[in-house]
NUTIDREN-77830 format. One record per residue (C-alpha): x, y, z; residue in three letters. Coordinates in steps of 0.001 Angstrom, whole numbers, plus 500000, padded with zeros to 6 digits. Layout:
BEGIN
<nulum east="X" north="Y" up="Z" mardo="ALA"/>
...
***
This chain:
BEGIN
<nulum east="706194" north="157892" up="834722" mardo="UNK"/>
<nulum east="704435" north="157129" up="837984" mardo="UNK"/>
<nulum east="703616" north="153749" up="839424" mardo="UNK"/>
<nulum east="705372" north="151161" up="837240" mardo="UNK"/>
<nulum east="707876" north="152830" up="834969" mardo="UNK"/>
<nulum east="710425" north="155494" up="835454" mardo="UNK"/>
<nulum east="713219" north="157114" up="833534" mardo="UNK"/>
<nulum east="716835" north="158038" up="833403" mardo="UNK"/>
<nulum east="718452" north="160933" up="831583" mardo="UNK"/>
<nulum east="719438" north="159999" up="828057" mardo="UNK"/>
<nulum east="719534" north="162597" up="825313" mardo="UNK"/>
<nulum east="718592" north="161566" up="821791" mardo="UNK"/>
<nulum east="720987" north="164036" up="820163" mardo="UNK"/>
<nulum east="720611" north="162598" up="816666" mardo="UNK"/>
<nulum east="717528" north="160887" up="815307" mardo="UNK"/>
<nulum east="718762" north="158589" up="812564" mardo="UNK"/>
<nulum east="717675" north="159026" up="808981" mardo="UNK"/>
<nulum east="715834" north="155730" up="809046" mardo="UNK"/>
<nulum east="713988" north="156392" up="812334" mardo="UNK"/>
<nulum east="710256" north="156977" up="812648" mardo="UNK"/>
<nulum east="709297" north="159215" up="815571" mardo="UNK"/>
<nulum east="705968" north="158136" up="817045" mardo="UNK"/>
<nulum east="704237" north="159970" up="819894" mardo="UNK"/>
<nulum east="701146" north="159329" up="821963" mardo="UNK"/>
<nulum east="699050" north="161658" up="824104" mardo="UNK"/>
<nulum east="697660" north="159191" up="826639" mardo="UNK"/>
<nulum east="694131" north="159494" up="828018" mardo="UNK"/>
<nulum east="691888" north="157469" up="830284" mardo="UNK"/>
<nulum east="689697" north="155906" up="827598" mardo="UNK"/>
<nulum east="691344" north="156981" up="824341" mardo="UNK"/>
<nulum east="694762" north="158071" up="823125" mardo="UNK"/>
<nulum east="695950" north="160334" up="820337" mardo="UNK"/>
<nulum east="698721" north="158968" up="818157" mardo="UNK"/>
<nulum east="701058" north="160770" up="815759" mardo="UNK"/>
<nulum east="704160" north="159913" up="813762" mardo="UNK"/>
<nulum east="706774" north="161984" up="811984" mardo="UNK"/>
<nulum east="708903" north="160783" up="809109" mardo="UNK"/>
<nulum east="712555" north="161817" up="808635" mardo="UNK"/>
<nulum east="711377" north="164147" up="805830" mardo="UNK"/>
<nulum east="708977" north="165743" up="808367" mardo="UNK"/>
<nulum east="705939" north="164919" up="806282" mardo="UNK"/>
<nulum east="702901" north="166336" up="808092" mardo="UNK"/>
<nulum east="700724" north="163498" up="809389" mardo="UNK"/>
<nulum east="697361" north="164226" up="810937" mardo="UNK"/>
<nulum east="697101" north="162890" up="814538" mardo="UNK"/>
<nulum east="694634" north="160038" up="814978" mardo="UNK"/>
<nulum east="692759" north="158611" up="817963" mardo="UNK"/>
<nulum east="692621" north="155020" up="819174" mardo="UNK"/>
<nulum east="691009" north="153350" up="822158" mardo="UNK"/>
<nulum east="693038" north="152638" up="825286" mardo="UNK"/>
<nulum east="692506" north="148887" up="825017" mardo="UNK"/>
<nulum east="693766" north="145862" up="823101" mardo="UNK"/>
<nulum east="691788" north="146658" up="819941" mardo="UNK"/>
<nulum east="693031" north="150243" up="819975" mardo="UNK"/>
<nulum east="696639" north="149163" up="820533" mardo="UNK"/>
<nulum east="696480" north="146842" up="817505" mardo="UNK"/>
<nulum east="695052" north="149698" up="815417" mardo="UNK"/>
<nulum east="697861" north="151960" up="816552" mardo="UNK"/>
<nulum east="700577" north="149407" up="815856" mardo="UNK"/>
<nulum east="699131" north="148645" up="812430" mardo="UNK"/>
<nulum east="699380" north="152351" up="811530" mardo="UNK"/>
<nulum east="702984" north="152483" up="812751" mardo="UNK"/>
<nulum east="703942" north="149321" up="810857" mardo="UNK"/>
<nulum east="702412" north="150643" up="807624" mardo="UNK"/>
<nulum east="704336" north="153903" up="807994" mardo="UNK"/>
<nulum east="707585" north="152002" up="808557" mardo="UNK"/>
<nulum east="707016" north="149970" up="805403" mardo="UNK"/>
<nulum east="705783" north="152915" up="803312" mardo="UNK"/>
<nulum east="708789" north="155106" up="804049" mardo="UNK"/>
<nulum east="711303" north="152217" up="804160" mardo="UNK"/>
<nulum east="712374" north="152947" up="807761" mardo="UNK"/>
<nulum east="714453" north="150694" up="810020" mardo="UNK"/>
<nulum east="713692" north="151786" up="813588" mardo="UNK"/>
<nulum east="711010" north="153486" up="815621" mardo="UNK"/>
<nulum east="711004" north="155629" up="818753" mardo="UNK"/>
<nulum east="707727" north="155935" up="820667" mardo="UNK"/>
<nulum east="707460" north="158891" up="823024" mardo="UNK"/>
<nulum east="704833" north="160112" up="825488" mardo="UNK"/>
<nulum east="704488" north="162440" up="828436" mardo="UNK"/>
<nulum east="705236" north="161222" up="831946" mardo="UNK"/>
<nulum east="701830" north="160000" up="833014" mardo="UNK"/>
<nulum east="699899" north="157876" up="835476" mardo="UNK"/>
<nulum east="698601" north="154306" up="835279" mardo="UNK"/>
<nulum east="696584" north="154832" up="832091" mardo="UNK"/>
<nulum east="699706" north="154514" up="829982" mardo="UNK"/>
<nulum east="701038" north="151327" up="831551" mardo="UNK"/>
<nulum east="699226" north="148742" up="829349" mardo="UNK"/>
<nulum east="700309" north="150507" up="826156" mardo="UNK"/>
<nulum east="703915" north="150776" up="827343" mardo="UNK"/>
<nulum east="704103" north="147053" up="828100" mardo="UNK"/>
<nulum east="702393" north="146290" up="824774" mardo="UNK"/>
<nulum east="705025" north="148289" up="822862" mardo="UNK"/>
<nulum east="707901" north="146919" up="824914" mardo="UNK"/>
<nulum east="707110" north="143419" up="823640" mardo="UNK"/>
<nulum east="707489" north="144724" up="820092" mardo="UNK"/>
<nulum east="711053" north="145867" up="820585" mardo="UNK"/>
<nulum east="710519" north="149585" up="820036" mardo="UNK"/>
<nulum east="712595" north="152214" up="821787" mardo="UNK"/>
<nulum east="710465" north="153924" up="824433" mardo="UNK"/>
<nulum east="711046" north="157406" up="825788" mardo="UNK"/>
<nulum east="709121" north="159998" up="827723" mardo="UNK"/>
<nulum east="709177" north="163759" up="828146" mardo="UNK"/>
<nulum east="708590" north="166057" up="831075" mardo="UNK"/>
<nulum east="705070" north="167619" up="830897" mardo="UNK"/>
<nulum east="706660" north="170914" up="831941" mardo="UNK"/>
<nulum east="708791" north="170841" up="828785" mardo="UNK"/>
<nulum east="705702" north="170147" up="826689" mardo="UNK"/>
<nulum east="703880" north="173104" up="828190" mardo="UNK"/>
<nulum east="706754" north="175519" up="827678" mardo="UNK"/>
<nulum east="707445" north="174452" up="824116" mardo="UNK"/>
<nulum east="703767" north="174841" up="823220" mardo="UNK"/>
<nulum east="703820" north="178421" up="824490" mardo="UNK"/>
<nulum east="707057" north="179136" up="822632" mardo="UNK"/>
<nulum east="705846" north="177778" up="819308" mardo="UNK"/>
<nulum east="702237" north="178913" up="819340" mardo="UNK"/>
<nulum east="702430" north="181819" up="821803" mardo="UNK"/>
<nulum east="699545" north="180132" up="823602" mardo="UNK"/>
<nulum east="699267" north="177713" up="826556" mardo="UNK"/>
<nulum east="696299" north="176008" up="824927" mardo="UNK"/>
<nulum east="696125" north="172223" up="825240" mardo="UNK"/>
<nulum east="694526" north="169971" up="822635" mardo="UNK"/>
<nulum east="694815" north="166265" up="821946" mardo="UNK"/>
<nulum east="696006" north="167030" up="818417" mardo="UNK"/>
<nulum east="698613" north="169613" up="819429" mardo="UNK"/>
<nulum east="700403" north="167744" up="822214" mardo="UNK"/>
<nulum east="701682" north="164736" up="820198" mardo="UNK"/>
<nulum east="703425" north="167073" up="817740" mardo="UNK"/>
<nulum east="705073" north="168993" up="820573" mardo="UNK"/>
<nulum east="706277" north="165736" up="822130" mardo="UNK"/>
<nulum east="707868" north="164845" up="818787" mardo="UNK"/>
<nulum east="709600" north="168242" up="818720" mardo="UNK"/>
<nulum east="711058" north="167614" up="822189" mardo="UNK"/>
<nulum east="712377" north="164207" up="821128" mardo="UNK"/>
<nulum east="714047" north="165760" up="818089" mardo="UNK"/>
<nulum east="715619" north="168428" up="820323" mardo="UNK"/>
<nulum east="717200" north="165654" up="822386" mardo="UNK"/>
<nulum east="715345" north="166153" up="825677" mardo="UNK"/>
<nulum east="713682" north="162772" up="826068" mardo="UNK"/>
<nulum east="714163" north="160312" up="828895" mardo="UNK"/>
<nulum east="714620" north="156585" up="828435" mardo="UNK"/>
<nulum east="711922" north="154485" up="830077" mardo="UNK"/>
<nulum east="713029" north="151781" up="832509" mardo="UNK"/>
<nulum east="710482" north="149054" up="833206" mardo="UNK"/>
<nulum east="711221" north="146975" up="836328" mardo="UNK"/>
<nulum east="711210" north="143224" up="835819" mardo="UNK"/>
<nulum east="710898" north="140169" up="838054" mardo="UNK"/>
<nulum east="711435" north="140797" up="841764" mardo="UNK"/>
<nulum east="712232" north="144474" up="841121" mardo="UNK"/>
<nulum east="708768" north="144896" up="839566" mardo="UNK"/>
<nulum east="707172" north="143103" up="842530" mardo="UNK"/>
<nulum east="709052" north="145318" up="844973" mardo="UNK"/>
<nulum east="707927" north="148395" up="843047" mardo="UNK"/>
<nulum east="704282" north="147393" up="843447" mardo="UNK"/>
<nulum east="704727" north="146412" up="847078" mardo="UNK"/>
<nulum east="706490" north="149662" up="847931" mardo="UNK"/>
<nulum east="703668" north="151654" up="846329" mardo="UNK"/>
<nulum east="701086" north="149657" up="848280" mardo="UNK"/>
<nulum east="703021" north="150129" up="851506" mardo="UNK"/>
<nulum east="703340" north="153860" up="851021" mardo="UNK"/>
<nulum east="699592" north="154208" up="850426" mardo="UNK"/>
<nulum east="698866" north="152134" up="853546" mardo="UNK"/>
<nulum east="701198" north="154284" up="855647" mardo="UNK"/>
<nulum east="699506" north="157440" up="854346" mardo="UNK"/>
<nulum east="696095" north="156016" up="855271" mardo="UNK"/>
<nulum east="697420" north="155190" up="858732" mardo="UNK"/>
<nulum east="698608" north="158772" up="859166" mardo="UNK"/>
<nulum east="695123" north="160037" up="858273" mardo="UNK"/>
<nulum east="693512" north="157606" up="860731" mardo="UNK"/>
<nulum east="695918" north="158617" up="863496" mardo="UNK"/>
<nulum east="694994" north="162249" up="862903" mardo="UNK"/>
<nulum east="691270" north="161468" up="863098" mardo="UNK"/>
<nulum east="691809" north="159478" up="866288" mardo="UNK"/>
<nulum east="693785" north="162335" up="867817" mardo="UNK"/>
<nulum east="690936" north="164786" up="867145" mardo="UNK"/>
<nulum east="688312" north="162505" up="868703" mardo="UNK"/>
<nulum east="690383" north="161869" up="871834" mardo="UNK"/>
<nulum east="690990" north="165588" up="872251" mardo="UNK"/>
<nulum east="687246" north="166168" up="872532" mardo="UNK"/>
<nulum east="686698" north="163237" up="874853" mardo="UNK"/>
<nulum east="689822" north="163289" up="877040" mardo="UNK"/>
<nulum east="692269" north="166130" up="876096" mardo="UNK"/>
<nulum east="694642" north="165409" up="878969" mardo="UNK"/>
<nulum east="695236" north="161906" up="877616" mardo="UNK"/>
<nulum east="697157" north="163256" up="874614" mardo="UNK"/>
<nulum east="699666" north="165169" up="876702" mardo="UNK"/>
<nulum east="700289" north="162439" up="879271" mardo="UNK"/>
<nulum east="700479" north="159557" up="876747" mardo="UNK"/>
<nulum east="702358" north="161643" up="874156" mardo="UNK"/>
<nulum east="699707" north="161171" up="871486" mardo="UNK"/>
<nulum east="697777" north="158148" up="870214" mardo="UNK"/>
<nulum east="700389" north="156270" up="868156" mardo="UNK"/>
<nulum east="701860" north="153954" up="870799" mardo="UNK"/>
<nulum east="700534" north="150465" up="871543" mardo="UNK"/>
<nulum east="699869" north="151448" up="875157" mardo="UNK"/>
<nulum east="697789" north="154460" up="874134" mardo="UNK"/>
<nulum east="695774" north="152478" up="871610" mardo="UNK"/>
<nulum east="695179" north="149634" up="874080" mardo="UNK"/>
<nulum east="693757" north="152079" up="876622" mardo="UNK"/>
<nulum east="691578" north="153774" up="874025" mardo="UNK"/>
<nulum east="690236" north="150407" up="872921" mardo="UNK"/>
<nulum east="689318" north="149194" up="876415" mardo="UNK"/>
<nulum east="688987" north="152406" up="878472" mardo="UNK"/>
<nulum east="688217" north="155232" up="876024" mardo="UNK"/>
<nulum east="686613" north="157695" up="878474" mardo="UNK"/>
<nulum east="687952" north="159357" up="881631" mardo="UNK"/>
<nulum east="685142" north="157702" up="883598" mardo="UNK"/>
<nulum east="686103" north="154206" up="882401" mardo="UNK"/>
<nulum east="689720" north="154790" up="883469" mardo="UNK"/>
<nulum east="688628" north="155873" up="886939" mardo="UNK"/>
<nulum east="686378" north="152837" up="887204" mardo="UNK"/>
<nulum east="689312" north="150658" up="886144" mardo="UNK"/>
<nulum east="691192" north="151757" up="889281" mardo="UNK"/>
<nulum east="694757" north="152956" up="889716" mardo="UNK"/>
<nulum east="696204" north="149530" up="890519" mardo="UNK"/>
<nulum east="694860" north="147883" up="887384" mardo="UNK"/>
<nulum east="695767" north="150899" up="885250" mardo="UNK"/>
<nulum east="699351" north="150730" up="886512" mardo="UNK"/>
<nulum east="699607" north="147031" up="885659" mardo="UNK"/>
<nulum east="698146" north="147559" up="882184" mardo="UNK"/>
<nulum east="700583" north="150329" up="881305" mardo="UNK"/>
<nulum east="703549" north="148391" up="882637" mardo="UNK"/>
<nulum east="702583" north="145324" up="880593" mardo="UNK"/>
<nulum east="701685" north="147075" up="877331" mardo="UNK"/>
<nulum east="704805" north="149265" up="877431" mardo="UNK"/>
<nulum east="707083" north="146400" up="878533" mardo="UNK"/>
<nulum east="708001" north="148343" up="881647" mardo="UNK"/>
<nulum east="708848" north="151581" up="879820" mardo="UNK"/>
<nulum east="706042" north="153642" up="881371" mardo="UNK"/>
<nulum east="706659" north="154592" up="884988" mardo="UNK"/>
<nulum east="704261" north="154474" up="887929" mardo="UNK"/>
<nulum east="704297" north="158283" up="887881" mardo="UNK"/>
<nulum east="702846" north="158217" up="884353" mardo="UNK"/>
<nulum east="700029" north="155935" up="885488" mardo="UNK"/>
<nulum east="699359" north="158178" up="888455" mardo="UNK"/>
<nulum east="699268" north="161299" up="886266" mardo="UNK"/>
<nulum east="696823" north="159668" up="883856" mardo="UNK"/>
<nulum east="694550" north="158463" up="886652" mardo="UNK"/>
<nulum east="694455" north="161900" up="888284" mardo="UNK"/>
<nulum east="693814" north="163557" up="884918" mardo="UNK"/>
<nulum east="690885" north="161187" up="884338" mardo="UNK"/>
<nulum east="689402" north="162188" up="887685" mardo="UNK"/>
<nulum east="689558" north="165891" up="886761" mardo="UNK"/>
<nulum east="689222" north="165765" up="882975" mardo="UNK"/>
<nulum east="687751" north="168699" up="881060" mardo="UNK"/>
<nulum east="686545" north="166452" up="878225" mardo="UNK"/>
<nulum east="682913" north="166594" up="877120" mardo="UNK"/>
<nulum east="680382" north="164263" up="878720" mardo="UNK"/>
<nulum east="677490" north="164725" up="876295" mardo="UNK"/>
<nulum east="677370" north="162562" up="873179" mardo="UNK"/>
<nulum east="680185" north="160305" up="874313" mardo="UNK"/>
<nulum east="678608" north="157169" up="872881" mardo="UNK"/>
<nulum east="679041" north="158217" up="869263" mardo="UNK"/>
<nulum east="682638" north="159310" up="869829" mardo="UNK"/>
<nulum east="683542" north="156056" up="871579" mardo="UNK"/>
<nulum east="682005" north="154047" up="868730" mardo="UNK"/>
<nulum east="684049" north="155957" up="866159" mardo="UNK"/>
<nulum east="687249" north="155588" up="868191" mardo="UNK"/>
<nulum east="686815" north="151815" up="868374" mardo="UNK"/>
<nulum east="686102" north="151602" up="864634" mardo="UNK"/>
<nulum east="689241" north="153587" up="863775" mardo="UNK"/>
<nulum east="691321" north="151393" up="866082" mardo="UNK"/>
<nulum east="690012" north="148281" up="864292" mardo="UNK"/>
<nulum east="691002" north="149724" up="860920" mardo="UNK"/>
<nulum east="694451" north="150671" up="862237" mardo="UNK"/>
<nulum east="694954" north="147137" up="863549" mardo="UNK"/>
<nulum east="693982" north="145631" up="860180" mardo="UNK"/>
<nulum east="696249" north="148101" up="858423" mardo="UNK"/>
<nulum east="699162" north="147099" up="860633" mardo="UNK"/>
<nulum east="698583" north="143452" up="859694" mardo="UNK"/>
<nulum east="698430" north="144434" up="856018" mardo="UNK"/>
<nulum east="701719" north="146350" up="856201" mardo="UNK"/>
<nulum east="703342" north="143391" up="857990" mardo="UNK"/>
<nulum east="702230" north="141108" up="855137" mardo="UNK"/>
<nulum east="703597" north="143570" up="852582" mardo="UNK"/>
<nulum east="706933" north="143682" up="854416" mardo="UNK"/>
<nulum east="707114" north="139896" up="854424" mardo="UNK"/>
<nulum east="706728" north="139844" up="850643" mardo="UNK"/>
<nulum east="709195" north="142704" up="850216" mardo="UNK"/>
<nulum east="711856" north="140851" up="852219" mardo="UNK"/>
<nulum east="711360" north="137729" up="850106" mardo="UNK"/>
<nulum east="711821" north="139548" up="846799" mardo="UNK"/>
<nulum east="714721" north="141556" up="848202" mardo="UNK"/>
<nulum east="716609" north="138289" up="848642" mardo="UNK"/>
<nulum east="716138" north="137592" up="844922" mardo="UNK"/>
<nulum east="718090" north="140719" up="843955" mardo="UNK"/>
<nulum east="721834" north="140027" up="844412" mardo="UNK"/>
<nulum east="722996" north="143633" up="844712" mardo="UNK"/>
<nulum east="720597" north="144342" up="847586" mardo="UNK"/>
<nulum east="723295" north="142944" up="849898" mardo="UNK"/>
<nulum east="725650" north="145691" up="848753" mardo="UNK"/>
<nulum east="723184" north="148340" up="849935" mardo="UNK"/>
<nulum east="722415" north="146497" up="853164" mardo="UNK"/>
<nulum east="726115" north="146419" up="854028" mardo="UNK"/>
<nulum east="725883" north="150120" up="854887" mardo="UNK"/>
<nulum east="725330" north="150639" up="858601" mardo="UNK"/>
<nulum east="722075" north="152559" up="859012" mardo="UNK"/>
<nulum east="720436" north="151259" up="855824" mardo="UNK"/>
<nulum east="717748" north="148655" up="856476" mardo="UNK"/>
<nulum east="715640" north="146383" up="854317" mardo="UNK"/>
<nulum east="712732" north="148798" up="853904" mardo="UNK"/>
<nulum east="715028" north="151629" up="852791" mardo="UNK"/>
<nulum east="716770" north="149267" up="850367" mardo="UNK"/>
<nulum east="713443" north="148069" up="848981" mardo="UNK"/>
<nulum east="712230" north="151630" up="848448" mardo="UNK"/>
<nulum east="715406" north="152502" up="846555" mardo="UNK"/>
<nulum east="715195" north="149439" up="844324" mardo="UNK"/>
<nulum east="711475" north="149859" up="843805" mardo="UNK"/>
<nulum east="711750" north="153516" up="842842" mardo="UNK"/>
<nulum east="714783" north="153150" up="840562" mardo="UNK"/>
<nulum east="713706" north="149819" up="839099" mardo="UNK"/>
<nulum east="717189" north="148519" up="838447" mardo="UNK"/>
<nulum east="720249" north="150483" up="839527" mardo="UNK"/>
<nulum east="722391" north="148384" up="837213" mardo="UNK"/>
<nulum east="720692" north="149948" up="834176" mardo="UNK"/>
<nulum east="722091" north="153387" up="835035" mardo="UNK"/>
<nulum east="725456" north="154180" up="833481" mardo="UNK"/>
<nulum east="726350" north="157111" up="835750" mardo="UNK"/>
<nulum east="725409" north="158246" up="839236" mardo="UNK"/>
<nulum east="724328" north="161558" up="837732" mardo="UNK"/>
<nulum east="721408" north="159789" up="836070" mardo="UNK"/>
<nulum east="720240" north="158418" up="839421" mardo="UNK"/>
<nulum east="720710" north="161781" up="841128" mardo="UNK"/>
<nulum east="718567" north="163443" up="838476" mardo="UNK"/>
<nulum east="715926" north="160727" up="838752" mardo="UNK"/>
<nulum east="715745" north="161468" up="842478" mardo="UNK"/>
<nulum east="715525" north="165227" up="841915" mardo="UNK"/>
<nulum east="718808" north="165764" up="843764" mardo="UNK"/>
<nulum east="720490" north="167513" up="840813" mardo="UNK"/>
<nulum east="721650" north="171037" up="841671" mardo="UNK"/>
<nulum east="720856" north="174363" up="840023" mardo="UNK"/>
<nulum east="721400" north="178018" up="840751" mardo="UNK"/>
<nulum east="719890" north="181269" up="839529" mardo="UNK"/>
<nulum east="722557" north="183887" up="838896" mardo="UNK"/>
<nulum east="722495" north="187149" up="836982" mardo="UNK"/>
<nulum east="725312" north="189592" up="836361" mardo="UNK"/>
<nulum east="727352" north="190022" up="839522" mardo="UNK"/>
<nulum east="724741" north="188217" up="841592" mardo="UNK"/>
<nulum east="725550" north="184580" up="842235" mardo="UNK"/>
<nulum east="722646" north="182590" up="843604" mardo="UNK"/>
<nulum east="722735" north="179710" up="846046" mardo="UNK"/>
<nulum east="722575" north="176113" up="844876" mardo="UNK"/>
<nulum east="719310" north="174226" up="845326" mardo="UNK"/>
<nulum east="718136" north="170751" up="844399" mardo="UNK"/>
<nulum east="715688" north="170632" up="841505" mardo="UNK"/>
<nulum east="713083" north="168426" up="843256" mardo="UNK"/>
<nulum east="711872" north="167352" up="839805" mardo="UNK"/>
<nulum east="712522" north="163674" up="840312" mardo="UNK"/>
<nulum east="710889" north="160942" up="842326" mardo="UNK"/>
<nulum east="709945" north="162367" up="845697" mardo="UNK"/>
<nulum east="709914" north="158972" up="847421" mardo="UNK"/>
<nulum east="713643" north="158495" up="846759" mardo="UNK"/>
<nulum east="714399" north="161880" up="848356" mardo="UNK"/>
<nulum east="712161" north="161100" up="851296" mardo="UNK"/>
<nulum east="713670" north="157691" up="852074" mardo="UNK"/>
<nulum east="717248" north="158952" up="851655" mardo="UNK"/>
<nulum east="716594" north="161939" up="853915" mardo="UNK"/>
<nulum east="715449" north="159641" up="856725" mardo="UNK"/>
<nulum east="718445" north="157396" up="856038" mardo="UNK"/>
<nulum east="720667" north="160471" up="856301" mardo="UNK"/>
<nulum east="719275" north="161167" up="859772" mardo="UNK"/>
<nulum east="720523" north="157729" up="860838" mardo="UNK"/>
<nulum east="723984" north="157804" up="859269" mardo="UNK"/>
<nulum east="724862" north="161239" up="860741" mardo="UNK"/>
<nulum east="724302" north="160149" up="864333" mardo="UNK"/>
<nulum east="727326" north="159752" up="866560" mardo="UNK"/>
<nulum east="729035" north="156601" up="865346" mardo="UNK"/>
<nulum east="727260" north="156781" up="861991" mardo="UNK"/>
<nulum east="729251" north="156359" up="858787" mardo="UNK"/>
<nulum east="728751" north="159996" up="857729" mardo="UNK"/>
<nulum east="728786" north="161653" up="861159" mardo="UNK"/>
<nulum east="732149" north="163360" up="860540" mardo="UNK"/>
<nulum east="731090" north="164568" up="857099" mardo="UNK"/>
<nulum east="727880" north="166016" up="858527" mardo="UNK"/>
<nulum east="729761" north="167805" up="861310" mardo="UNK"/>
<nulum east="732152" north="169211" up="858703" mardo="UNK"/>
<nulum east="729215" north="170658" up="856769" mardo="UNK"/>
<nulum east="727831" north="172258" up="859937" mardo="UNK"/>
<nulum east="731230" north="173702" up="860887" mardo="UNK"/>
<nulum east="731290" north="175484" up="857511" mardo="UNK"/>
<nulum east="728058" north="177246" up="858435" mardo="UNK"/>
<nulum east="725705" north="175046" up="856421" mardo="UNK"/>
<nulum east="722129" north="174874" up="857739" mardo="UNK"/>
<nulum east="721154" north="171498" up="859218" mardo="UNK"/>
<nulum east="718495" north="170700" up="856628" mardo="UNK"/>
<nulum east="720795" north="171651" up="853757" mardo="UNK"/>
<nulum east="723571" north="169540" up="855302" mardo="UNK"/>
<nulum east="721216" north="166556" up="855522" mardo="UNK"/>
<nulum east="720298" north="166979" up="851860" mardo="UNK"/>
<nulum east="724023" north="166998" up="851015" mardo="UNK"/>
<nulum east="724437" north="163811" up="853065" mardo="UNK"/>
<nulum east="721497" north="162268" up="851184" mardo="UNK"/>
<nulum east="723225" north="162991" up="847872" mardo="UNK"/>
<nulum east="726506" north="161544" up="849142" mardo="UNK"/>
<nulum east="724717" north="158455" up="850451" mardo="UNK"/>
<nulum east="723152" north="157908" up="847032" mardo="UNK"/>
<nulum east="726611" north="158139" up="845447" mardo="UNK"/>
<nulum east="727949" north="155534" up="847873" mardo="UNK"/>
<nulum east="725037" north="153196" up="847175" mardo="UNK"/>
<nulum east="725468" north="153520" up="843422" mardo="UNK"/>
<nulum east="729217" north="152811" up="843673" mardo="UNK"/>
<nulum east="728641" north="149696" up="845787" mardo="UNK"/>
<nulum east="726019" north="148351" up="843394" mardo="UNK"/>
<nulum east="728116" north="149148" up="840324" mardo="UNK"/>
<nulum east="731234" north="147481" up="841768" mardo="UNK"/>
<nulum east="729329" north="144620" up="843419" mardo="UNK"/>
<nulum east="731053" north="145275" up="846763" mardo="UNK"/>
<nulum east="730291" north="145707" up="850448" mardo="UNK"/>
<nulum east="730743" north="148946" up="852338" mardo="UNK"/>
<nulum east="734015" north="149204" up="854253" mardo="UNK"/>
<nulum east="734278" north="151711" up="857124" mardo="UNK"/>
<nulum east="737182" north="154176" up="856720" mardo="UNK"/>
<nulum east="737997" north="152606" up="853369" mardo="UNK"/>
<nulum east="740644" north="155254" up="852524" mardo="UNK"/>
<nulum east="742688" north="154431" up="855654" mardo="UNK"/>
<nulum east="743398" north="150857" up="854609" mardo="UNK"/>
<nulum east="746811" north="150376" up="853045" mardo="UNK"/>
<nulum east="745407" north="147569" up="850976" mardo="UNK"/>
<nulum east="741816" north="148378" up="849955" mardo="UNK"/>
<nulum east="739409" north="145891" up="851517" mardo="UNK"/>
<nulum east="737026" north="145086" up="848694" mardo="UNK"/>
<nulum east="734618" north="142246" up="849261" mardo="UNK"/>
<nulum east="733248" north="140939" up="845981" mardo="UNK"/>
<nulum east="730060" north="138953" up="845710" mardo="UNK"/>
<nulum east="729718" north="135927" up="843509" mardo="UNK"/>
<nulum east="728419" north="136727" up="840067" mardo="UNK"/>
***
């Protein structure tokens, strides 16, 4: 489930005789509920509002069924969904029921298999979800708590802010190209502080020329902390003198550029505030230090991993985490043809993304997995595929450190006496 809950692989191979299977097809304003008794008595699905009154109505129906059929436990299942299911999930969690969810892809395929039709109805889906639970293909829901829940929210907010920043940077790039195309090549885009400072105070070629070469040189040296050379300043000044940018309608473009720069500045402040809160809550999670002990893994990467998994300690095996991330492997083979292995990509994309960037850091010369990466390449593995393999290995290392409550030790296997550093419980 997106946003606040997520899942780990956990097959319900046997539904006990005294278990009531309850399913919900979640909607924006109303939900469709359904329950199935161990004797598979056919119950007509019923609707209830997606609010407190509706939840009480739903729970009353479930409680009556439990009492009527003398049942001892209840499993409530639903499709992986967005935020509209969150209130109901937290409502049910307080009542001690076992929560599970199913992959919407499984629901779709089973519907076609059973009814020979891809048709979707609110009354059909809950029954199919119940069938999937009985077949043992449900996933246990993990709901982050405390600081892990806060980090989950903060990570989501940060990711949205970064995406908005990317969109704004793209818009800014397009406007500058019309006004001063040479600027983009000389300043290497519009993302740096030096570039944005110039665009804020001297957005047109004419304003740069009027600024004068001497002042321009001083500005670039100061804003770049001495990283930009005099030659760069000279190139920019000469380009401004001979720019091919448009001269008509500049006022509107300049106004839009300044507005975008204001929004970017506010967004940067917002992300900084988010990071401050993330770092605070990260300190409240003891095993975060295990992850941070890995050279190349920083606080933001650690926060993303904790936020997306919820609580690594709730996973029994690394395979569950790998599947959650969509790093589990599959191949398509037929007869004598043996296909190549690929990752499923059916898990949480943000985990794969953050681990891929972490992999880029740990495979650098001096990085903890540099030798492993080079070994993959020497065997003829493509660079991207090798980085994915490193991402999987990195996730295994992280899980082992968290599980054992230890720090990472470089060249661990070479030590005669294993150097294991345990944290206080």
